[in-house]
Structure formats: C-alpha cells, structure tokens
C-alpha positions as CSV (number, residue, x, y, z in Angstrom):
1,M,230.4,5.4,22.4
2,N,230.0,4.4,26.1
3,L,227.2,6.2,27.9
4,L,226.2,6.0,31.5
5,L,222.8,4.6,31.8
6,T,221.6,7.9,33.3
7,D,222.7,9.7,30.2
8,A,221.3,7.2,27.7
9,T,218.0,7.9,25.9
10,A,215.2,5.4,25.7
11,Q,216.3,4.7,22.1
12,D,219.9,4.1,23.2
13,I,218.6,1.6,25.8
14,Q,216.5,-0.2,23.2
15,L,219.5,-0.4,20.8
16,E,221.7,-1.8,23.6
17,L,219.0,-4.5,24.4
18,I,219.0,-5.4,20.8
19,R,222.8,-5.6,20.6
20,R,222.9,-7.9,23.7
21,H,220.2,-10.3,22.4
22,Q,221.3,-13.5,20.8
23,Y,218.6,-16.1,20.0
24,N,218.6,-18.9,17.4
25,A,219.3,-17.1,14.1
26,F,219.0,-13.6,15.6
27,D,222.4,-11.9,15.9
28,G,221.9,-8.7,18.0
29,R,225.4,-7.3,17.5
30,K,225.1,-7.6,13.7
31,V,221.6,-6.1,13.6
32,A,222.4,-3.2,16.0
33,A,225.5,-2.3,14.0
34,A,223.5,-2.3,10.8
35,L,220.8,-0.2,12.4
36,L,223.3,2.4,13.5
37,Q,225.0,2.4,10.1
38,H,221.6,3.1,8.5
39,R,220.3,5.6,11.1
40,D,218.9,7.9,8.4
41,L,216.3,5.3,7.4
42,W,214.5,4.9,10.7
43,Q,212.9,7.1,13.4
44,A,212.7,4.6,16.2
45,V,213.5,0.9,16.7
46,M,212.5,-1.6,19.5
47,M,212.4,-5.3,20.0
48,D,209.5,-7.0,21.7
49,R,207.3,-10.1,21.9
50,L,203.6,-9.9,21.1
51,C,201.1,-10.8,23.7
52,F,197.4,-11.3,23.7
53,S,195.1,-8.8,25.5
54,N,193.1,-10.2,28.4
55,P,191.1,-7.3,29.7
56,G,191.0,-7.1,33.5
57,Q,193.5,-10.0,33.9
58,L,197.2,-10.6,33.2
59,P,198.0,-10.7,29.5
60,R,198.2,-14.2,28.0
61,V,201.8,-15.1,27.4
62,G,202.6,-11.4,27.8
63,L,204.9,-11.7,30.7
64,I,207.5,-14.1,29.3
65,K,210.0,-11.3,29.5
66,L,209.3,-10.8,33.2
67,R,209.6,-14.5,33.8
68,D,213.0,-14.7,32.2
69,L,214.6,-11.5,33.6
70,P,216.0,-13.2,36.7
71,A,218.1,-15.3,34.3
72,N,219.2,-12.1,32.5
73,D,217.3,-13.2,29.4
74,W,215.5,-10.5,27.4
75,N,213.0,-12.9,25.7
76,V,211.9,-11.1,22.6
77,D,211.5,-12.2,19.0
78,T,210.3,-9.3,16.8
79,L,212.1,-6.2,15.8
80,Y,210.0,-3.1,14.9
81,M,211.4,-0.2,12.9
82,L,209.4,3.0,12.5
83,T,210.4,4.7,9.2
84,P,209.5,8.2,7.9
85,D,208.2,6.8,4.6
86,V,207.6,3.6,2.6
87,A,210.8,4.1,0.6
88,S,212.9,4.0,3.8
89,A,211.0,0.9,4.9
90,R,211.7,-0.9,1.6
91,Q,215.4,0.0,1.9
92,L,215.5,-1.5,5.4
93,E,213.8,-4.6,4.1
94,E,216.4,-4.9,1.4
95,I,219.3,-4.4,3.9
96,A,217.9,-7.1,6.2
97,E,217.6,-9.5,3.3
98,T,221.0,-8.7,1.7
99,E,222.8,-8.8,5.0
100,E,221.0,-12.0,5.9
101,W,219.6,-11.0,9.2
102,A,217.8,-14.4,9.0
103,G,214.3,-13.2,10.1
104,E,210.9,-13.0,8.4
105,V,210.6,-9.4,7.1
106,R,207.4,-7.5,6.6
107,V,206.8,-4.0,5.5
108,H,203.6,-2.5,7.0
109,D,202.8,0.4,4.7
110,D,199.0,0.7,4.9
111,A,198.4,4.1,6.5
112,D,195.4,3.0,8.5
113,E,197.2,-0.1,9.9
114,V,200.2,2.0,10.9
115,M,198.0,4.7,12.5
116,R,196.1,2.0,14.5
117,A,199.3,0.4,15.7
118,L,200.9,3.7,16.8
119,G,197.7,5.2,18.1
120,T,198.4,8.1,15.8
121,G,201.2,9.0,13.4
122,Q,202.5,11.2,10.7
123,T,201.3,10.8,7.2
124,G,203.5,8.5,5.2
125,Q,205.2,6.6,8.0
126,A,205.7,2.8,7.7
127,I,206.8,0.1,10.0
128,V,209.1,-2.8,9.2
129,S,208.8,-5.9,11.4
130,I,211.2,-8.8,11.5
131,W,210.3,-12.0,13.4
132,W,212.7,-14.7,14.3
133,D,211.6,-18.1,15.3
C-alpha cells in the first residue's frame, strides 16, 4: 500500500523508517514485513537509540540521529514493540529468534517497569526490545 505522507499515521511513518533502515545485521525490510504479518501481536512499534539525560543541557549522545540526518541516515539501534500482554510479547520474541532477526531480544514484562517506561499504561502490557550492535 502506497500512502501519501500527509495520509500516513505516525505508526505508518515509524514502520517505513524501520523498513528503510539497514545496519550491520539489522534488515529493516525483513523486520518490517514480519511486523506487518504479525500485526495482531503488537499495539505500537518504533525504533530509536537510547540517550542519557543531562538536565538543562543537550542530551549526552542523544542527538546522533540529528547529526546523521544530512546524510539520510536514521541512526537507530533498538526496536521497541508495545504488546497488549505478556503472551504476545513472548510470541514476538519467538518470531524474532526463529526468523533470525539477529538482534538481542528482551521481554520486559514487569508491570512497574513497563508503567515507568510508558509514563502510564494498561494492565498487562509488555514491551519487547531488540538491540542490534
């Protein structure tokens, strides 16, 4: 499906950024296709790079993406998938491993940790993160 950017949702844009990204062992086309194939297992997905807070100043190593945009490089290394429940998170973990997405997979299913990361959340949600070196 080809959408105009003006018609795309924020989630559509995130999926397109994932699809376009290729870095070391990360294959964006493969991962995006699998995510769409298993759309029932997640509520939202995004790819990012962690940064370190530096209150009142620029974030430490937090603007690498900004630095690399002039070269058309979306410099990210971690995929985050919000799931409605732990069972869905475990299924995504298994898919990532079975389909050899080649990243380091973690399921975050501690309710307090998930709530802190999201700022709030629905009971039972989990997050799957996959990091590529």
